[in-house]
C-alpha positions in Angstrom: -78.3 9.7 28.9 -74.8 10.4 27.5 -73.1 7.9 25.2 -70.0 6.5 26.8 -67.4 5.6 24.2 -66.2 2.0 24.2 -62.4 1.4 24.3 -61.0 0.6 20.9 -60.8 -3.1 20.2 -57.6 -4.7 19.1 -57.8 -6.7 15.9 -58.0 -10.5 16.2 -55.6 -12.6 14.2 -55.8 -16.4 13.8 -52.4 -18.2 13.7 -52.2 -21.3 11.6 -55.3 -23.4 11.7 -56.6 -22.0 15.0 -59.8 -20.7 13.5 -60.6 -24.1 12.0 -59.7 -25.7 15.4 -62.2 -23.4 17.1 -64.9 -24.2 14.5 -64.5 -27.9 15.3 -65.5 -27.4 19.0 -69.1 -27.6 20.3 -71.2 -24.5 19.7 -71.5 -23.6 23.4 -67.7 -23.7 23.7 -67.2 -21.6 20.6 -69.6 -19.0 22.0 -67.8 -18.9 25.3 -64.4 -18.6 23.6 -65.8 -15.9 21.4 -67.0 -13.8 24.3 -63.6 -14.3 26.1 -61.7 -13.2 22.9 -64.0 -10.1 22.6 -63.1 -9.1 26.1 -59.4 -9.7 25.3 -59.8 -7.4 22.3 -61.1 -4.7 24.7 -58.2 -5.2 27.1 -60.2 -7.1 29.7 -59.2 -10.5 31.1 -62.3 -12.6 31.4 -63.0 -14.8 34.5 -62.5 -18.0 32.6 -59.0 -17.0 31.5 -55.7 -17.5 33.2 -52.0 -17.3 32.2 -50.7 -20.4 30.5 -48.0 -22.1 32.6 -44.5 -22.2 31.1 -44.7 -18.8 29.3 -43.3 -16.5 32.0 -46.1 -14.1 32.8 -49.5 -13.1 31.6 -48.6 -12.5 27.9 -50.0 -16.0 26.8 -53.4 -16.8 28.2 -55.8 -19.7 28.0 -59.6 -19.7 28.0 -60.8 -22.7 29.9 -64.3 -23.9 29.2 -66.0 -27.0 30.5 -68.8 -28.6 28.5 -70.6 -31.9 28.7 -67.9 -33.4 31.0 -65.0 -32.3 28.8 -62.6 -29.4 29.1 -61.7 -27.2 26.1 -59.0 -24.5 25.8 -58.3 -21.6 23.5 -54.8 -20.1 23.8 -54.1 -16.5 22.8 -51.5 -13.8 23.3 -51.8 -10.2 24.1 -48.1 -9.5 24.5 -47.7 -8.1 21.0 -48.8 -4.5 21.0 -52.2 -3.8 19.5 -53.2 -7.3 18.3 -54.8 -10.4 19.9 -53.3 -13.5 18.3 -55.2 -16.8 18.8 -52.6 -19.5 18.9 -54.5 -22.8 19.4 -57.9 -24.2 20.3 -58.3 -27.8 21.5 -60.1 -30.3 23.7 -58.0 -31.3 26.8 -57.6 -35.1 26.6 -55.7 -35.8 29.7 -57.8 -37.3 32.5 -55.2 -36.9 35.2 -53.9 -33.5 36.3 -54.4 -30.1 34.7 -51.0 -29.8 32.9 -51.1 -29.2 29.2 -49.2 -32.0 27.3 -45.7 -31.2 26.3 -46.4 -31.6 22.5 -49.2 -29.1 22.8 -47.0 -26.6 24.6 -44.4 -27.0 21.8 -47.1 -26.4 19.2 -48.2 -23.2 21.0 -44.6 -22.0 21.2 -44.2 -22.6 17.5 -47.3 -20.6 16.7 -46.2 -17.9 19.1 -43.0 -17.5 17.2 -45.0 -17.3 14.0 -47.2 -14.6 15.5 -44.1 -12.7 16.6 -42.6 -12.9 13.1 -45.8 -11.7 11.5 -46.1 -8.9 14.0 -42.5 -7.8 13.4 -43.0 -7.9 9.6 -46.1 -5.8 9.8 -44.5 -3.2 12.1 -41.4 -3.0 9.8 -43.5 -1.6 7.0 
């Protein structure tokens, strides 16, 4: 049988304390998010991922994982060429509706700006 080359994987970058946020989540959630991010690195959108509302398009996505009656999310962006930036990982606290709280959206926007600045700085070298 012939070896089929895998597509190159984009590097994964953690913005702010997003890695520590992920580590604070239950192990099963961490594993599911890890798989989803690995797919994202290969350019594939996993089934448990969708565009995050309020970011105009599919450049900012959220992994949604339900575990033990709670919902967890990991937000990342693929809109910056060649890199997957993880912006935020958290447990959804709201019991009514699916909307992400405004303060959480603002935090994600702030981290997205930080990722954009880091990306521009690296590409200027």
